N, C-alpha and C positions, 0 to 999 in steps of 0.2 A: 395530722399533728404527730411529730416524732415522739418516741417513748420518753426521752429525757424531758422534753418540753411539757408533756402531759404530767409527768411526775413533779416537775418544778412547780407547775401551777397548783397541784394539790398540796404540796408541802407548804406553799406560801399563802394558801387560802385559810383565813382565820375562822371562817364560818363552819368548817367541817369539824367533826369530833376529834378529840385529842388522840385517841388510838389510831384513827384513820390517817391523820397527818403523820404520826410517828411511823406507821407501817409504810406509807409512801416514801418517807425519808429513807427508811431502810432499803426499800426497793431501788431507789435512786443510787444509794451508796453501793449496793451490790452491782448494779449496772456499771458504775464507774470503776469499781474494783476489777471487773472483767476486762476493761480496757487499759488497765494499768495506771489509772488516774487516782492514785490513793490519796493524795492531798485534797483533791476535789471531793473524794468520797468522805473524807473526814469533815470537810466543810458542810457537806450535805446533812451531817448529823449535829451540826454546831448548836442548834437550839437545845439539844439534850446532852451534848458532850463538848462543852466549850474548851476544855483543856485536855489534850492527849496526855496519857499517863495517869489520869484520874478516872475514877469510876463515873459512868454517865449518870445523869439525873433521871431517875425513874418514877418520880412522884406522879400520881394520878394515872399511870399506865397499867393496863391489865397485865397479868403475869406472862401471858404468851408474847405480847408486844415487848414487854420489858426484857424478856429472854432474848428475843431477836435483836434488840438494840445492843445488848451485851455481846452477843455473838459478832455483830458487825464491828463493834468497837474493838473487840479482840483481834479479828482478822486484820483490820486496818493498822492497829498498833504493831502487830507482828511484821506487816509489810513495810511500815514506815520507821522501823527501828533505826535506820540510817539517818533519819532527820530529827529524831527526838533527842532531847538532852537528858532523858531519863536513863539512868544506869539500870540494866536488866530489863530492857523493853520486852524481850521474849518471855521472861517470867511474868511480867505484867499481862501480856497477851494470854498466856496460859491461864492465869487467874480469871480473867474476864470470860474466856471461852469455857473454862471449867464451871464457872458459876452459871452460865447459860445452859450448859449441858445438864447440870443438876435440875434446873428449872424445867427444861424440856422433859426430863425423865419423870419428874413429879406430875407433869401434865399429860404424860403418856403420848407425847408428840413424837412418834417413832422416827419419821423421816428427818425431823430436825435434830433428834439425838444423833443420828448417823452423820448428818452434815457437820455437827459440832465436833464429833470425834475425828472426822477427816481433817478438819481445820486444826484441831489440837495436835494431830500427828505431824502436820507441817511445822508447827512450832518446835516439836521435839527434834525433827530433822534439822531445823535451822540451828539448834544448839548442839547438834552432834550426838543426841541421845537416840541412836539408831535402833536399839533393841526396843525401846518404848514405842517409837514410831511404828516399827514393824508389827509389833503385837497388836497395837490399836487398829491398824489398817486391816490386818488379817481378820481380827474379830468383827470389824464393821462389814467387810466383804462377805463374811459368812452369813450375814443377814440380808445384804443387798442382792436380791435375786433378779430384779427387773432392770432392763437396760435403761440408763438415764445418764444425764450429765454427771450426777453425783457418783454413780458407780464407776464411770470412766475416770473421774477425778481420783477416786480411791485407788483404782488399778494403776493409774499413772504415778501416783505418789508412792505406792508400794514399789513400783519398778525403779523409781529414783532412789529409794532407800536401799534396795538391793544393789544398785549401781554404786552408791557411795560405800557400801560394805564390800565392794569388789566381788559380789556374787553375780558375775556377768551373764552366765547362762540362765540363771533364774530371772534376771531382769529382761533378757532377750525373749525368753519364753512367755513372760507376761505380756509383752508388747506385741509379739507376733500372733499369739493365740487370740488376742482381743482386737486385732487390727480392724476387722469389719465393724466392730462397735464404734470405733473412733471415726471411721469413714462416714458413718450415718449421722454424725453430730452436726447440728446447725450452730456451732460455736467455734469460731475461728481461733480464738485464744487457746482453747483446749486442744483443738486439732494441731495447731502450731506447736504447742507444748509436747504433744505426742511425738511429732516428727523430730524435734530437737533432742528429746530424750533418747529416741531410737538412734539418732545420729551419734550421741555421746556413747551409747553402748557399743555400736559398731566400731567407733573409733578406738575404744579400749580393746575390743576383740582383735582388731587389726594389729594393734600394738603388741598384743600377747602372742598372736598366731602368725603374724606377718603374711596375711592373705590379702592380696591386692583388691579382691572383690569387696571386702569389708570397707576398705578405704573409699572405693568408688561409691558404695552404697551410702556411706556416711555423708559424703558431699551432696548426694542427691537428697538425703533427708534434711540437711541444713537448708538447701534451696527451697524445699517444700515448706519448711518452717517459716522462712522469710516471707514466702508468698502469703501465708495465712496471717502473720503478724502485720504485714503491710495492709491487708484488707481491713483489719480492725484498728489500724493505726496505733499499735502497741509499741511505742518507741523504745521502751526499756528492754522488752524482750527481743526486739530487732537488734539492739546493741549487744545483747547477750549472745545472739547467734554470731555476730561479728567477732566477739571474744572467742567463741568456740572455734571459728574458722582460723583465727589467729593462732590458737593453740595447736590446731591440726597442721597448719603450714610450718609451724615451729618444729613439729615432730618429724616432718619430711625434709627438714633442712632448707626450707625456702624462707629464710629469716626476714628478708626485706618485705615480702608479701605478708608475712605474719605481722610485722610491725605496722604495715599500712592498715590492716584490719583492726588491730588493737588500738591504734591512734584514733581511728574513726569511732570505735566503740567508746573510747574514753571521752571524746568531745561530746558525744550525745549524752552520756551518763552524767557528765559534769553539768550540762545544761539542764538536766532533770533534777540535779541535786542529790543523785543516788550515790552517796560517798562509799557505801559498802560495796556496791558493784564496781565503782572506780578502783577500790582497793584490790578487788579480784583481778581486774585488768592489769593493774600495776604489778601484781605477783607474776602474771603471765609474761608481761613485758620484761621483767627482771630475768626470767628464765631464758628468754630469747637473747637478751643482751649478754648473759653469761655464755651462751653458745657462741656468740660473736667475739668473745674475749674482752668485752667491755665491762670489766668487773666493777669499776667505780660507779658507772651509770646504773648497773644492775643493783648494787648495794643501795643506792639512793632510792630506786623504785621499790625495792623490797622493804626498805625501812619505812617509806611512806605508807605502804600497805599495812605493815605491822602497826604503825602508830594509829591508823584509822580503826583497824579491827580491834585493837585493845580497848577502845571506847564502847564496843558492842559486846553482846554475849554470844557472838557467832564463833564459838570455840573451834569448830572443825576448820573453818576458813582461816582463822588465826594460826592454827597449827601448821597448815600448808604454807602460809606466808613466812612463818618462822623458819621452816626448813629451807626455803629459798634464800632467806636472809642469812641463815647459817652457811649455806653454800657460798654465797657471795663474799661473806666475811672471811671464810677460809681461803678463797682465791686471792684475797688481799693480804693474807698472812696474819690476820687478826684471830688467832686460834682461841684465845680466852673468850672473846666475844662470840665467836662461832660456836664454841662448846656450850655457852649459856643459851644461845638461841635453840640449839638442838635439844638441850635439857628441857626448856620450856615447852617445846613442841611435843616431846614424849610425855611430859606431865599432863598436858592438856588432852592428848589422845587417851591416856589412861583414865582420866577423870570422866571422859565421855564414853568410855567403854569400847573405844575403837582400837582393837589390838592390831588391825591391819595398818592403820595410820601410824601407830607407835612403832611398828616394825619397819615401816618405810622410813621414818625419821631416824631410827637406829642405823639402818643400812646406809642412809645418806651421810650420817656422821662418820661411819667407818670409811666410806668412800672418800670423804673430803679431808678428814683429820685423823685417820687411823694411826698414823705414825706419831701423832702429837697428843695422844690421849694421856700421856704422862703429865700433861699440864696440870697444875694443882687444882683439884676440884673444890668448889666452895660449899658443897652440901649434898644431900641425898635427894633423889626423886621420890615420888609419892610412895612407892613400895618400901622405902627404907634402905634400899641398896644404893651403892654409889652409882654415878652415871655410867662409868665404865662397865660395871657389873650389869646394869640395866640394859645398856646398849648390846652387850655381848649376849644376854639372854634373848633379846628380841631378834638379834641377828641370827641366832641359832634357829629360832622358830621360822623366820622367813626363808632361810636356806632350806630347812626341812620341807616346808610347803612347796618350794620351787622344785626340789628334787622329786617330790611325790608327783607333782603336776607333770614333770618331764619324764616320769617313769624311770628315774635314776640317771638320766643322761645329764652329765655335767655340762656338756656343750649347750644343750637347750635350756637348762636351768640358768646358766650364766647369761644367755641372751635375754631371757625373761627378766632377770634381775638388773640388766643394763650394765653388767661388768664383763671383764674378759674371762675367758676360760682359765687363763693362768692365775688370775686373781682369786677366782672361786676355788681352784685347786689348792692354792696356798692357804686360804681360810680353812679348808677341810683338813689339811695336813698339820696345821698349827693350832688354831683356836677351837676347832670343832671336830676333833678326831672321832667323837662318838657317832658322827653322821657319815663316816666312811662306809658303813654297812648299808646306807641308803642309796649309794651310787652304784651304777653298773661298773663292772671291772673295766679299767682302762684297756683299750684295744692296743695290742702291740703292733707297731708298724712293721711290715715285712721289709727286711733289708733288701735294698735294690742291688741286684747283681749286675755289675758292669760287664759288658761283653766287648771283646776286642773287635 
């Protein structure tokens, strides 16, 4: 008899004890979570949790079983935020998991405490609260000494947090140092997640360092991820790999191949009802369409992404979509609307403590509408400064970091920022003269002597 069939039998058997039935329902839900079947996982808990967004019914359950039920409900709520009509699904998930965490702590269930903290960190990551996620995972890993699925899950999520914070070397170090641990796992979902995250890191490193071996390795990792997700039939994760491949092909200017992968991912995600993931794909599609010069179509795709994400509390994703929407609006000459989109993106990045994302949004604003920032501004951003002042402040910081990373080379810094040498030189000579000391002295070209 297969594990799900055995669990279903126990869940539906009325003659067994209340705690035993609830425990088996939680086991079934966790099994379904690992396959990406979150709606089925929610249904497995239906006898105790008939309405998502509400607290489960814990009557007559022992404290340990009640805590496990709260944990499962929190994990599923976090994963299903794209399907719920509840505003603030991630906050609801945090509350459920935090309540389970407190219960496990009072019962001195050490391993369950650590599991709850790893799941809570994922909620923080989803809302863009990277510092909170990072600290929680580091604290948990300091206590997790034995190799296990849970330790690998915590390592992987910390690597994802480091990646989102653009600490690429730290993320790569975590993944490569712990490679052997993941290879030993009998968990295809977790192994596939390892490979796709490593692919993401390598792709970003390739973009920063322009090393072709990073690009080749990223493609190999995406292929490995697809293999594991196909084994476990995790359709949503398979679609996410297609989205990643689409983004990679976009970066190497193979736009039609990029759109082919993205359209495939979109169809699968729509069939699963994963509207949040569809919004992420639409944001990538908009970037590809912009590169092809199809600004009207890009604006429509980016607007669809923003409209969906505004109904969630996935602030980091919304900020990215707003930047892309701002770019597309600027290409269409709608500078007021573009300015508003960039302003919202910077504000969201500030609220979630992501200075890197705020700086990226600021740089994008100057790239797209730098000559049109005299447009009348309608208010201040979170810090109280005007948008122009806020953008210039973040532009200063991101240029400074780029110069430091490039050891003062304006050529390399400009390449990493995605702008021309002349554009960066102009910024330094006009808006950011204080950074002139950070650059290496411009090399004088030797005058070529013509011989007869």
